N, C-alpha and C positions, 0 to 999 in steps of 0.2 A: 662770473657768478660766484658769490661767497658760499661757504659751507652750508650755512643755514638755508640759503635759497635752494641749494642742491637737495637738501633733505626734504624741503617742502615740495619741490618738484617731483621727487621720487614718491612721496606720499600721495600726490595727486595723480600718479599713474593709474591708480585704481580707485577712483572717487566713489564714495558711498552714495547711493541713489535712493531718493524717496519719490515714489511715483504716486500721484493723486489723480484719480479718474473722475471726470464729471459725468453726469447722467447722459446716456447716449453714446459714450465713448468706450464701450466694452472691447470692440475690436482694436482700437488704438492702445488700450491698456495691455492687451495680449501682445501686440506687436512691440510695444516699448519694453515690456518685461523680457521678451525673447531676445531683443537686441542687447539689453543689459547683461543677460546671462551669457550670450555669445561672446561678449567682450571680457567676461570673467570679473565684472565689477560687483562688489558687495551691495546688498540691499539693506538700507537703513530702516529700522523699525520706528524711529522717532526723528523729529527735526534736529534735535541736538546731536544726533549721530550722523547727519547727512551733509554732504558737500554739494549735491546737485538735486534740485527740485524739478521733477518732470511733471508738468500738468498735461494730462491727456484729455483733449477736448478743448473747445473754444470757450473761455470764461465769459460770462456776462459782466457788465460794468459793476454790478452789485457784488460780484465775487471778489473784488479787489481786496477788500479789508481782510477777509479770513485767509486769503492766500498770502497777503503781506505779513500777517501774523505768523504764519508758518515760516516764512523766509527770515523774519527777524529772530526766530528761535534757533536758526542754523548758525553754526560758528563761521567766522570769517576764514578764508573767502568763501562766498557762496554764490551760486548761479542758479537762476530759475529760467526754465525754457517752457514754451507752450508748443505742443505738437497737435495740430488740428487736422492733419490730412495724412492718409495712409501713404506709405512709401517715403516719407520725409524723416522718419524716426532716426535712421542711421546717420544721415547728414547732420541733423539737429544735435545729436549726442556728440558727434565729432567736433562740431563748432564749439559747443558748450565746454567740452573737455579742454580744448586749446585755450579758451578764454579763462577757464578755471586755473589751468596750469600757469598761464601768464600772470594772473592775479596773485597766485601763491608766491611767486618769486619777485614781483614788482610791488613794493609797498604802495599803498594808496597815496596819491599826491607826490610820488617820487619824481614825476615829470612835470609837476606844476599843473596837473590836470584840473580842469574845472569839474565840480561835482556832476554837472550835467553830462560831461563826456564819459562818465562811467557807464552810460547806457548807449554807447555808440552802437549803431546798427539797429536800435529799436525804432520801428517805423512810427510816424506821426499817427495820432489817434489810436495808440496802443490800447488794447481792450482792458488792460488792468486798471485803468483809471489812475487816481492819485496813489502815489507810493509812500506818502507820509515821510518824505525826507530820507528814504533808504540810502540814496546815493551819497549823502553827506554825513548823516548821523551814524549809520550802522556799517558803512563800508559794503553794504549790499547794493542791489540795484542793477546787477548785470543780468538784464532780462533779454531773452531771445524768443521771438515769436516766429515759428516756422509754419504758421497756419494762414491760409487765406481766409477771407470772411466766411466762406462756406464752412460748415462743420464737416467732421471727418468720417471717413470709412477706413477700414484697414484691418485685415486679419493678421494676427501674430500669435505669439506664444508667451510663456511665462518666465518666472525668475527663479532665483534661489529661494529656498524656504525662508519665509519671513521669520526672523528670529525674535522680534519684540524684546529687545533688551539683550540679544545675544550677538551684537555687533553685526547683524545682517548676514552672518555665515550659517550654513546648515550645521546642525549638531554632528558630532563625530559619529562615524559608522558604529552601529551597535547601540545607539542611543535607546532604541526601543527596549532592549533587553534590560536596561537599568531602570527605565521608567522615568518620566519627567516629573517635575513638581506638580502637585495638585494645583488646579487653577487658582484656588484660594491663596496659594503660596506664590503665585506669579502675578502679583498685583501690578507689576510693571506694565502689563497689558493695558491697564486703565489707571494710570498713576494720578493721584490727587494733584500733584505738583504741576501737571500738564493741562490743567483745566481752565486756566485763567486767560482764555483767548489765544493760547499758544498751542502748539502741537496739532494744528490742523483743525481747530474748532471754529465754529461760527462766531462772529462778533456778538457780544451780549447786548449791544445797544438796540433799542426797539423791542426788546423782550422783557416781560415782567419777571424778574428773578425772585421776587417775593422776599428779598433779603437786603439789608443794608450793605453798602460797599465802603471799604476803606482802601484808598490808593488803588481803586479799580479792582480790588479783590473782594468777592462776596463773603459776607460774614454769616456764621451759622445763626439760626433762630431756634426757638424751642417748640417742641410738639410732642404729643404722646406717641410712643412707639408701639409695636405689636404686643408688648408686655405691660402696656399702660404706665410706662415710665417716661418722665420728662427728659428727653435727650435732645442734643443739638441736631438741627435739621439743616441740610445744605442742598441747594438747588444747583445742579451742575449740567451743562450741555456737553454732549459728545458728538463728534462729527462736524463737518462731513469729510475732513481730510485725514483720517486715520488710515494706517496701513491695514490691509486685510479687512476692509470695512465696505459695506455696500455703498456704491457710488451715490453721493448726494443725500444720504440719510442723515438725519439729525435726531438725536434722542436727548430729551431733557429729563434727567433723573433727579428725584428727591431722595436724598440719602440720610439715614440716621445710623451713625457708626459705619458698619460695613454692609448694611442691609438696604436694599432698594425698597423704598416705601411707595413711590409713585413714578409713573412713566408717561411722558408725552411724546408721541411720535410725530415727526415732521420731516420735510425734505425740501431740497432745492427744486425749483421749477423743472418740470420734465416736458420738453417740447413735444407736441403731438404732430403726427403727420410728417415728420422729418425723415425718418427711416424706420424700418422694421426693427424691433428688438433683436439683437444678434442671436441670442440663444433660441428664440422662437421663430426665426426667419423661415426655415423650411416649411413648417406647417402653415404659416400665414401666406407664403407664396403659393402653396398648393391651393389654399382656399380662394386665392385670387385668380385661379385658373392656370397658373404656370405649371409646367411639368417638373416635378421633383421626384427623385427616386426614393424608395423606402430606405435604402442603404444610406443615402446622404442625410436623411432625417435621423436615423438611428445613430449615425456617427456624431451628429451635432448633440444629440441627447447624452450620449456617453461622455463626450468631452465636457458638457455642462456639469454632469455629475462629478467628474473628476476635478473640475475647477472648484466646485463647492466643497468637495472632500478635502482638497488641498488647503482651502481657506480655513476650514474647521481644524484640521490637523496643525496648521501653523499657529493659529490662535491658542490652541491647547498646548503648544510647545513641542510638538512632534515634527521637528524640522525635516529629518530624513524622509519620513513618510510623506510629508507635504511636497518635498522635491520630487519624489517618485510619481506622485499623482499628477503633478504639473507637467512633468516631462511626458508622461503617457498622454495627457490631454493634448499637448503640443503635437505629438506624433499622430494622434488621431486627426487633428485639424489639418495636418500636412498630408493626409492621405495614406497613412500606414495601413498595411494589409492585416487581415485577421491573423495570418500565420506569423507575421513579423512582430505583432504586439500582444498577441493572446497570452503567451507564457508570462510576460511581465505583469499584465493585468491580473492574472490569476494569482501570482505570487503576492502581489500587493494586497489582494482581498484576503488571502489566507493569513498573512502576517497580522493584518488588522484584527481579524477574527480570533486569532490565537493569543493576542497580547493581553494578558491580565492587567498589566500596568495601564495600558491605554483605556481599557474598560473602567478601571478604578478611577481614572483621572477625570472622566466626563460622564460616567453613568449616573443616572438620577437627576441630571440637570435638564430643566425644561420639559418636564413630563407633559405629554400631549396625547392622551388616549384618543382612539379613533372616533368615539362618539362626540367628544368635545371638538375635535378637529372638524368633523362633518357639520356640526351645528354652527361653527364659525365660517363655513364656506371653504375650508381648506381642502384642496385636492392634491393629487400627485404623491410623491414620495413621503411628504410629511404626514399625509393621511394613512398611507399604506404602512408606514413604519410603526404606528400605533404604540409609541413609547417615548423615550428620552433622546438626548443628543447622541448617545452612543448607537441607539437603534436607527436614528436617521442617517448617521455615518455609514453603518453597514448596509442600509437600504441603497444609498447612492452607489457604493462600491459593487454590490451584488447586481444592481441593474446595469451598471457599466459592463460587468462580466457577461451577463446574459445577452447584452446587445451585440457582443462580438460575432455571434452566429449570423447576424443579419447585415453585417457591414457590406456585403457584396450583393445584396438584394437589389436587382435592377428594375423591379416592378415599380410602376408609378404609385406615389403616395396618394391615397384617396383624399379628395377635397374635403370630405367631412371628417377626416382624422385630425382632431385638434388637440391631441395629447402632447403638450409641450413638456419640457424638462421639469417644470414646477407645477404642472397641473393642467386642467382643462382651459383651453383658450376660448371656448365658446360659451362660457358661463356668464352670469350677470356682472362679474367683475374680473379683472385680471388675477391670475393665481397669486401673484406677489402682494396684491392688496389684501387678500385674506391672511397672508402671512404677517403683514404689518398690523392688521387688526388684532391678531391673537397675541402679538408681542407683549403688550403691557401686562396681560394676565400671566404670561410665563416669567416675566422679569420681576414682577412685584413679589417681594419676599425673598428674592434670591440674594445671595452674597454678592457684594460689589464686584469682586474679581472673577465671578462666574458669569456675569452678565454677557460678556463678549462671546463666551463659549456658546451660550444659549442662542444669541443672535446669529452666530456663524452656523449653527446647526439648522437654522431655517434658511439662511442666505437669500433673503428676498432680492429680486432684481428690479430696481426702480425703473429700468428702461421699459418694463411692461406697463407702467402707469400711463405711458403715452397712448396705449390702446383705449383708455377711458379717461380723458383729461379731467382733473379734479380742480375745482376752484379753491383758492386759498392756500396754494403751496407756499412753503416758506421762502422768503427772500432774504439773502444774506444782508 
């Protein structure tokens, strides 16, 4: 092995991982992130920084295009794997790591390989469909599918704090004391340069982008802005493959300058009747007559709130705090006792509440007073918070802290108790549908770089849409 090969092999000893979760794969996402963290691998915030793409859940054939676009945005060598069943994550990552390391030190075609041999081990009928010449044009195409035809279950845990432009590592200790950049200064979260079908976004074909295209890139058109000025207007899709993004969500934003003028909410199909939504499972099982303890339901709710808080903190750039929330979430899901986890939860809540810089960075974004939330059918923490993104963060954290007292409650959960982490599960629509419905109102008029903070502060769970199937879900 030459020196260059040795350097590349060393670099691949800790590959940067970009995990993309499909609807219905929450448990697999947690399991994959936990295994990545256990191995000490960095987490990539964008395809350009990733070596390994981990798809959590079994893609449909129509998902091939946008997944291929993500892979083409990754630097060579790159490997994509699909994890569709719980318990296979560790093995799949191990195989992918060996393949990635071999590709790093063995130039493509060094052994006279046929391009089709770059996908050795990929089964016939692979669910990704056409790969548009990855194996020969881009040097990609090393896909591994560890999933059977059936979709996946599997509980796991989380990752390092998503850095979004911080090379996947958590920020240095003491980051909170110095304060992050204001979200408007962190436009890397939603970089214009990553919107042209790369970076994990849906294919534009089949959607009316209302603008001309040159070389596949949408051009701006003119329209009146909120100040009645004629400014360029750009129509841009976001999702579904972004990091720290609700699985399967697609937003089509109309932008003028750095201001969101219009929002269209869409999503990938969400299969109904396949499995219960992971975060709502205890309440739905109890409603079906199964015996579920109150403590297990409270544990799941607390973990869900910490998961949401970790996502919001990561998007806002508070990586240390995001890591703490995710570790606490993982410990809760692993059965940690109140005594073992209580002190850490309380410290996390106190730090968030005392941080002036954190408050400054997200306060005032996504104002949702209780009366407007109630009128829109919103229930749960988003209604109780009666405020902005910062209020919703504190509500999640305070509810997680209060729940510690009930972790050991062995009494059965009442079948009519339908208070899931995001709201009432016995209403006319799933709680997350109401969150999606109110999203355009909150995003319209917001600065472009703040839109993801507002979205993360609501954190809709599209898995809940399986409780009330909707016609017309988006197809990639």
